Backbone as CSV, one residue per row, in Angstrom:
resi,resn,N_x,N_y,N_z,CA_x,CA_y,CA_z,C_x,C_y,C_z
1,UNK,0.859,-1.164,0.000,0.000,0.000,0.000,0.894,1.212,0.000
2,UNK,0.711,2.026,-0.901,1.547,3.185,-1.078,1.048,4.310,-0.207
3,UNK,2.040,4.968,0.444,1.715,6.111,1.308,2.025,7.362,0.513
4,UNK,1.079,8.167,0.332,1.268,9.412,-0.408,1.645,10.460,0.605
5,UNK,2.798,10.991,0.383,3.278,11.996,1.334,3.066,13.377,0.728
6,UNK,2.805,14.207,1.588,2.581,15.591,1.173,3.918,16.280,1.081
7,UNK,3.964,17.403,0.359,5.226,18.118,0.258,5.745,18.557,1.626
8,UNK,4.842,18.811,2.525,5.281,19.215,3.878,5.994,18.070,4.553
9,UNK,5.476,16.893,4.452,6.093,15.736,5.073,7.437,15.468,4.417
10,UNK,7.451,15.651,3.092,8.710,15.433,2.387,9.725,16.465,2.870
11,UNK,9.287,17.687,3.062,10.200,18.726,3.524,10.691,18.405,4.929
12,UNK,9.799,17.916,5.764,10.210,17.555,7.133,11.200,16.401,7.092
13,UNK,10.897,15.427,6.190,11.818,14.291,6.083,13.182,14.771,5.601
14,UNK,13.149,15.665,4.583,14.424,16.191,4.063,15.121,16.993,5.142
15,UNK,14.346,17.782,5.914,14.941,18.589,6.972,15.576,17.701,8.031
16,UNK,14.814,16.650,8.428,15.365,15.727,9.429,16.612,15.035,8.891
17,UNK,16.538,14.686,7.648,17.679,14.010,7.035,18.869,14.952,6.979
18,UNK,18.662,16.173,6.613,19.721,17.149,6.533,20.297,17.444,7.937
19,UNK,19.376,17.492,8.922,19.831,17.742,10.293,20.735,16.593,10.755
20,UNK,20.295,15.375,10.483,21.083,14.206,10.873,22.409,14.185,10.108
21,UNK,22.323,14.569,8.797,23.541,14.618,8.003,24.495,15.669,8.547
22,UNK,23.941,16.838,8.924,24.749,17.911,9.478,25.379,17.452,10.804
23,UNK,24.542,16.791,11.633,25.066,16.292,12.908,26.168,15.265,12.668
24,UNK,25.960,14.395,11.699,26.973,13.383,11.377,28.236,14.042,10.867
25,UNK,28.094,15.078,10.047,29.270,15.771,9.526,30.027,16.482,10.651
26,UNK,29.283,17.073,11.624,29.935,17.729,12.740,30.713,16.702,13.589
27,UNK,30.030,15.532,13.800,30.728,14.476,14.555,31.984,14.031,13.800
28,UNK,31.841,13.930,12.441,32.964,13.528,11.596,34.086,14.559,11.694
29,UNK,33.747,15.857,11.645,34.759,16.902,11.744,35.435,16.866,13.120
30,UNK,34.608,16.649,14.159,35.193,16.553,15.503,36.167,15.398,15.598
31,UNK,35.760,14.246,15.017,36.655,13.089,15.028,37.922,13.371,14.229
32,UNK,37.759,14.083,13.063,38.935,14.394,12.249,39.888,15.308,13.018
33,UNK,39.299,16.336,13.707,40.133,17.266,14.489,40.833,16.512,15.621
34,UNK,40.056,15.644,16.279,40.635,14.864,17.390,41.746,13.945,16.889
35,UNK,41.469,13.267,15.779,42.484,12.379,15.205,43.700,13.196,14.779
36,UNK,43.461,14.391,14.202,44.574,15.258,13.795,45.411,15.687,14.993
37,UNK,44.729,16.071,16.107,45.463,16.468,17.315,46.296,15.309,17.874
38,UNK,45.654,14.137,17.927,46.378,12.963,18.438,47.553,12.617,17.528
39,UNK,47.308,12.739,16.206,48.400,12.462,15.258,49.533,13.470,15.447
40,UNK,49.157,14.753,15.636,50.182,15.781,15.890,50.974,15.472,17.167
41,UNK,50.264,15.063,18.229,50.954,14.721,19.472,51.881,13.521,19.276
42,UNK,51.347,12.513,18.530,52.192,11.334,18.286,53.426,11.724,17.499
43,UNK,53.234,12.558,16.449,54.373,12.989,15.643,55.341,13.822,16.487
44,UNK,54.770,14.728,17.333,55.611,15.572,18.174,56.445,14.720,19.148
45,UNK,55.753,13.780,19.857,56.473,12.917,20.802,57.479,12.020,20.081
46,UNK,57.104,11.580,18.888,58.026,10.734,18.115,59.265,11.524,17.730
47,UNK,59.067,12.781,17.298,60.216,13.605,16.928,61.101,13.893,18.141
48,UNK,60.436,14.202,19.286,61.224,14.430,20.511,61.994,13.172,20.876
49,UNK,61.304,11.998,20.816,61.972,10.728,21.142,63.114,10.441,20.188
50,UNK,62.867,10.685,18.879,63.935,10.449,17.902,65.108,11.396,18.125
51,UNK,64.794,12.668,18.498,65.864,13.633,18.772,66.682,13.189,19.985
52,UNK,65.961,12.800,21.069,66.679,12.318,22.260,67.480,11.066,21.946
53,UNK,66.881,10.166,21.132,67.596,8.950,20.757,68.826,9.282,19.929
54,UNK,68.692,10.245,19.016,69.845,10.654,18.204,70.931,11.260,19.083
55,UNK,70.514,12.105,20.067,71.492,12.703,20.995,72.189,11.608,21.794
56,UNK,71.376,10.639,22.276,71.961,9.536,23.050,72.925,8.727,22.196
57,UNK,72.535,8.451,20.941,73.411,7.676,20.051,74.702,8.431,19.782
58,UNK,74.586,9.756,19.523,75.789,10.559,19.283,76.671,10.583,20.531
59,UNK,76.027,10.723,21.713,76.795,10.724,22.967,77.517,9.398,23.160
60,UNK,76.790,8.295,22.923,77.413,6.966,23.066,78.566,6.808,22.090
61,UNK,78.375,7.314,20.852,79.440,7.209,19.852,80.661,8.013,20.292
62,UNK,80.415,9.239,20.836,81.544,10.049,21.305,82.265,9.373,22.469
63,UNK,81.460,8.816,23.396,82.069,8.114,24.542,82.875,6.916,24.054
64,UNK,82.300,6.169,23.100,83.022,5.011,22.566,84.308,5.434,21.870
65,UNK,84.246,6.574,21.140,85.457,7.049,20.472,86.533,7.441,21.479
66,UNK,86.116,8.158,22.561,87.104,8.535,23.585,87.641,7.291,24.290
67,UNK,86.731,6.326,24.569,87.178,5.081,25.202,88.105,4.302,24.274
68,UNK,87.804,4.309,22.980,88.663,3.604,22.028,90.040,4.250,21.986
69,UNK,90.092,5.598,22.100,91.387,6.277,22.135,92.161,5.894,23.394
70,UNK,91.439,5.881,24.537,92.087,5.487,25.789,92.535,4.034,25.732
71,UNK,91.681,3.175,25.173,92.035,1.752,25.064,93.250,1.583,24.158
72,UNK,93.296,2.367,23.086,94.453,2.293,22.178,95.729,2.696,22.897
73,UNK,95.650,3.765,23.692,96.836,4.196,24.442,97.262,3.131,25.444
74,UNK,96.270,2.539,26.107,96.607,1.494,27.083,97.192,0.265,26.399
75,UNK,96.654,-0.062,25.215,97.208,-1.203,24.475,98.653,-0.914,24.078
76,UNK,98.932,0.354,23.688,100.313,0.729,23.370,101.211,0.578,24.598
77,UNK,100.699,1.026,25.758,101.479,0.888,26.990,101.727,-0.579,27.317
78,UNK,100.674,-1.407,27.145,100.824,-2.845,27.412,101.840,-3.454,26.458
79,UNK,101.798,-3.021,25.170,102.766,-3.536,24.195,104.186,-3.142,24.598
80,UNK,104.358,-1.879,25.036,105.685,-1.447,25.491,106.136,-2.232,26.719
81,UNK,105.178,-2.469,27.640,105.509,-3.244,28.841,105.908,-4.671,28.468
82,UNK,105.166,-5.269,27.522,105.503,-6.621,27.094,106.877,-6.657,26.418
83,UNK,107.184,-5.604,25.649,108.500,-5.536,25.022,109.597,-5.446,26.084
84,UNK,109.348,-4.608,27.104,110.320,-4.482,28.197,110.443,-5.790,28.967
85,UNK,109.302,-6.467,29.189,109.332,-7.765,29.885,110.144,-8.773,29.082
86,UNK,109.984,-8.718,27.754,110.746,-9.630,26.889,112.243,-9.373,27.054
87,UNK,112.631,-8.084,27.069,114.041,-7.758,27.280,114.517,-8.253,28.646
88,UNK,113.653,-8.045,29.685,114.036,-8.485,31.030,114.177,-10.003,31.102
89,UNK,113.302,-10.712,30.369,113.393,-12.179,30.354,114.713,-12.611,29.719
90,UNK,115.124,-11.891,28.647,116.404,-12.221,28.018,117.557,-11.982,28.994
91,UNK,117.484,-10.838,29.727,118.532,-10.537,30.715,118.553,-11.589,31.811
92,UNK,117.340,-12.000,32.274,117.265,-13.027,33.327,117.839,-14.344,32.821
93,UNK,117.557,-14.668,31.550,118.107,-15.906,30.982,119.627,-15.851,30.965
94,UNK,120.189,-14.692,30.566,121.643,-14.549,30.581,122.193,-14.655,31.998
95,UNK,121.476,-14.026,32.953,121.916,-14.116,34.353,121.847,-15.554,34.866
96,UNK,120.821,-16.276,34.448,120.707,-17.676,34.862,121.863,-18.497,34.301
97,UNK,122.263,-18.185,33.054,123.412,-18.890,32.473,124.677,-18.601,33.277
98,UNK,124.877,-17.309,33.594,126.044,-16.950,34.404,125.969,-17.581,35.787
99,UNK,124.751,-17.648,36.357,124.585,-18.269,37.672,124.925,-19.754,37.618
100,UNK,124.509,-20.420,36.528,124.832,-21.839,36.378,126.335,-22.035,36.294
101,UNK,127.016,-21.153,35.530,128.469,-21.243,35.447,129.114,-21.018,36.813
102,UNK,128.567,-20.029,37.563,129.106,-19.775,38.907,128.878,-20.958,39.827
103,UNK,127.687,-21.587,39.713,127.393,-22.757,40.551,128.339,-23.901,40.207
104,UNK,128.598,-24.076,38.900,129.556,-25.123,38.505,130.933,-24.837,39.079
105,UNK,131.347,-23.552,39.040,132.645,-23.179,39.602,132.683,-23.433,41.110
106,UNK,131.571,-23.077,41.790,131.503,-23.313,43.246,131.542,-24.803,43.539
107,UNK,130.883,-25.602,42.703,130.894,-27.057,42.897,132.304,-27.606,42.797
108,UNK,133.035,-27.116,41.770,134.434,-27.549,41.626,135.250,-27.100,42.831
109,UNK,135.007,-25.862,43.279,135.750,-25.352,44.439,135.434,-26.159,45.686
110,UNK,134.150,-26.527,45.852,133.764,-27.329,47.028,134.418,-28.697,46.972
111,UNK,134.487,-29.275,45.782,135.136,-30.576,45.662,136.611,-30.480,46.014
112,UNK,137.272,-29.344,45.641,138.681,-29.188,45.995,138.863,-28.855,47.470
113,UNK,137.858,-28.203,48.042,137.945,-27.835,49.462,137.632,-29.025,50.365
114,UNK,136.989,-30.045,49.812,136.559,-31.198,50.607,137.736,-31.833,51.339
115,UNK,138.890,-31.866,50.675,140.072,-32.449,51.308,140.505,-31.615,52.510
116,UNK,140.384,-30.305,52.360,140.803,-29.438,53.465,139.808,-29.478,54.621
117,UNK,138.557,-29.799,54.285,137.527,-29.807,55.330,137.692,-31.013,56.251
118,UNK,138.407,-32.032,55.792,138.550,-33.241,56.616,139.268,-32.955,57.924
119,UNK,140.141,-31.936,57.930,140.869,-31.613,59.163,140.030,-30.764,60.108
120,UNK,138.860,-30.341,59.670,138.036,-29.465,60.509,137.595,-30.135,61.813
121,UNK,137.198,-31.446,61.829,136.822,-32.051,63.123,137.955,-32.014,64.139
122,UNK,139.212,-32.316,63.669,140.339,-32.272,64.596,140.548,-30.857,65.119
123,UNK,140.423,-29.871,64.198,140.556,-28.480,64.628,139.458,-28.110,65.613
124,UNK,138.258,-28.635,65.357,137.126,-28.345,66.252,137.396,-28.906,67.642
125,UNK,137.926,-30.151,67.690,138.239,-30.744,68.996,139.322,-29.936,69.705
126,UNK,140.355,-29.542,68.929,141.445,-28.768,69.532,140.936,-27.429,70.046
127,UNK,140.061,-26.794,69.239,139.504,-25.509,69.670,138.647,-25.679,70.916
128,UNK,137.881,-26.791,70.977,137.075,-27.050,72.175,137.942,-27.240,73.399
129,UNK,139.043,-28.010,73.216,139.958,-28.218,74.338,140.616,-26.910,74.744
130,UNK,141.036,-26.122,73.737,141.660,-24.838,74.010,140.698,-23.889,74.734
131,UNK,139.417,-23.952,74.322,138.412,-23.117,74.993,138.271,-23.497,76.456
132,UNK,138.280,-24.821,76.734,138.197,-25.271,78.138,139.393,-24.808,78.942
133,UNK,140.595,-24.905,78.327,141.789,-24.476,79.043,141.783,-22.968,79.283
134,UNK,141.316,-22.214,78.270,141.237,-20.760,78.457,140.248,-20.423,79.568
135,UNK,139.141,-21.186,79.624,138.168,-20.959,80.687,138.790,-21.248,82.050
136,UNK,139.614,-22.344,82.123,140.272,-22.679,83.376,141.276,-21.598,83.761
137,UNK,142.012,-21.086,82.726,142.979,-20.012,82.997,142.266,-18.775,83.529
138,UNK,141.092,-18.462,82.929,140.318,-17.307,83.425,139.907,-17.511,84.878
139,UNK,139.495,-18.764,85.192,139.121,-19.039,86.592,140.325,-18.872,87.509
140,UNK,141.487,-19.379,87.072,142.695,-19.264,87.898,143.085,-17.799,88.084
141,UNK,142.954,-17.004,86.970,143.279,-15.577,87.079,142.322,-14.886,88.040
142,UNK,141.054,-15.302,88.013,140.090,-14.722,88.950,140.450,-15.069,90.387
143,UNK,140.874,-16.328,90.583,141.284,-16.738,91.944,142.521,-15.945,92.378
144,UNK,143.489,-15.784,91.438,144.701,-15.025,91.770,144.351,-13.577,92.112
145,UNK,143.412,-12.999,91.339,142.982,-11.626,91.650,142.396,-11.542,93.049
146,UNK,141.573,-12.555,93.393,141.001,-12.570,94.751,142.107,-12.657,95.804
147,UNK,143.137,-13.507,95.507,144.242,-13.627,96.461,145.015,-12.312,96.565
148,UNK,145.198,-11.653,95.416,145.878,-10.357,95.454,145.089,-9.348,96.283
149,UNK,143.760,-9.368,96.138,142.949,-8.449,96.939,143.117,-8.756,98.421
150,UNK,143.083,-10.068,98.759,143.262,-10.465,100.166,144.656,-10.074,100.655
151,UNK,145.675,-10.323,99.783,147.048,-9.986,100.147,147.203,-8.477,100.329
152,UNK,146.565,-7.721,99.468,146.625,-6.267,99.588,146.011,-5.824,100.911
153,UNK,144.850,-6.438,101.249,144.238,-6.107,102.548,145.183,-6.439,103.698
154,UNK,145.841,-7.615,103.608,146.759,-8.015,104.690,147.966,-7.079,104.749
155,UNK,148.462,-6.663,103.566,149.603,-5.739,103.546,149.209,-4.399,104.168
156,UNK,147.996,-3.939,103.846,147.526,-2.688,104.460,147.436,-2.832,105.975
157,UNK,146.918,-4.010,106.421,146.813,-4.254,107.864,148.211,-4.314,108.503
158,UNK,149.164,-4.988,107.807,150.542,-5.063,108.312,151.165,-3.669,108.374
159,UNK,150.859,-2.833,107.365,151.405,-1.470,107.367,150.904,-0.706,108.584
160,UNK,149.604,-0.893,108.871,149.054,-0.222,110.064,149.741,-0.744,111.324
161,UNK,149.919,-2.061,111.401,150.557,-2.645,112.590,152.022,-2.216,112.685
162,UNK,152.695,-2.135,111.514,154.085,-1.673,111.532,154.170,-0.224,112.026
163,UNK,153.188,0.602,111.637,153.164,1.968,112.148,152.996,1.988,113.657
164,UNK,152.084,1.123,114.124,151.878,1.045,115.580,153.165,0.589,116.270
165,UNK,153.807,-0.482,115.667,155.048,-0.991,116.258,156.148,0.085,116.240
166,UNK,156.189,0.856,115.137,157.205,1.910,115.053,157.000,2.941,116.159
167,UNK,155.709,3.288,116.355,155.422,4.226,117.452,155.822,3.619,118.797
168,UNK,155.509,2.323,118.942,155.881,1.661,120.211,157.401,1.613,120.381
169,UNK,158.137,1.371,119.246,159.612,1.325,119.329,160.169,2.698,119.707
170,UNK,159.550,3.750,119.120,160.002,5.097,119.488,159.772,5.329,120.987
171,UNK,158.573,4.896,121.456,158.298,5.053,122.893,159.257,4.233,123.738
172,UNK,159.544,2.980,123.259,160.472,2.119,123.988,161.889,2.720,123.990
173,UNK,162.293,3.268,122.872,163.610,3.884,122.759,163.712,5.069,123.721
174,UNK,162.642,5.841,123.790,162.638,6.966,124.725,162.753,6.473,126.170
175,UNK,161.995,5.393,126.432,162.023,4.856,127.798,163.405,4.283,128.119
176,UNK,164.008,3.589,127.081,165.365,3.051,127.315,166.374,4.192,127.540
177,UNK,166.213,5.272,126.766,167.117,6.414,126.967,166.940,6.999,128.365
178,UNK,165.682,7.088,128.794,165.416,7.602,130.137,165.983,6.670,131.193
179,UNK,165.832,5.322,130.921,166.394,4.350,131.870,167.926,4.479,131.904
180,UNK,168.547,4.674,130.718,170.035,4.827,130.694,170.455,6.076,131.476
181,UNK,169.673,7.117,131.319,169.976,8.334,132.060,169.835,8.092,133.557
182,UNK,168.742,7.392,133.940,168.530,7.083,135.351,169.635,6.175,135.888
183,UNK,170.034,5.188,135.062,171.118,4.280,135.486,172.415,5.098,135.650
184,UNK,172.633,6.032,134.719,173.844,6.871,134.838,173.813,7.687,136.104
185,UNK,172.629,8.202,136.433,172.527,8.975,137.663,172.716,8.079,138.880
186,UNK,172.151,6.852,138.767,172.328,5.917,139.908,173.801,5.506,140.001
187,UNK,174.454,5.329,138.895,175.825,4.827,138.915,176.837,5.936,139.197
188,UNK,176.438,7.169,139.179,177.401,8.247,139.416,178.023,8.178,140.823
189,UNK,177.341,7.810,141.909,178.040,7.675,143.193,178.999,6.498,143.197
190,UNK,178.687,5.460,142.430,179.557,4.277,142.415,180.865,4.636,141.721
191,UNK,180.813,5.551,140.742,182.007,5.927,140.030,183.047,6.588,140.981
192,UNK,182.530,7.137,142.032,183.438,7.773,142.981,184.182,6.737,143.838
193,UNK,183.725,5.514,143.899,184.401,4.478,144.670,185.662,4.010,143.925
194,UNK,186.696,3.594,144.679,187.920,3.171,144.020,187.856,1.703,143.586
195,UNK,187.161,1.463,142.537,187.135,0.085,142.002,188.038,0.042,140.801
196,UNK,188.748,-1.156,140.630,189.664,-1.240,139.500,188.889,-1.202,138.174
């Protein structure tokens, strides 16, 4: 069954359709603007990230270049050290050869000295005996020193006693002189007697 629409209804339908179309277009424009803004932000952040990444890569490359220069210098130093070590090893090898020759010479000398070393035990015994005798002599000298000290003390004591005796002899001599004088005085009357 066909519905006959009036021009007014058709106009309303067209108006509604146009309104919906306009609304859809506005939504579409809003979505386009939103998508454009998001795309701009993504591009902006991507460019910032790429710039930072490029800066980081350049920085890493510069650091690696400086490290490579330092590593090269250190490798040169290590090469020089190894060269010096090689020279030192050659010198040590020469010294070892000379040391071996010296050891051989010492071995020959020891073999020749072996005959002379055989008398060492006898010398050792003689030295031991001599040491004992020297020790005994030291003891005897110590005893003699003690005797000298005792003798010195006795001599000092004798000197004191001799001084005392000398004083006593002087006193005795004086007394004898006095006795002789007294005897002379006693004998003086006897001298007057006529004795032959």
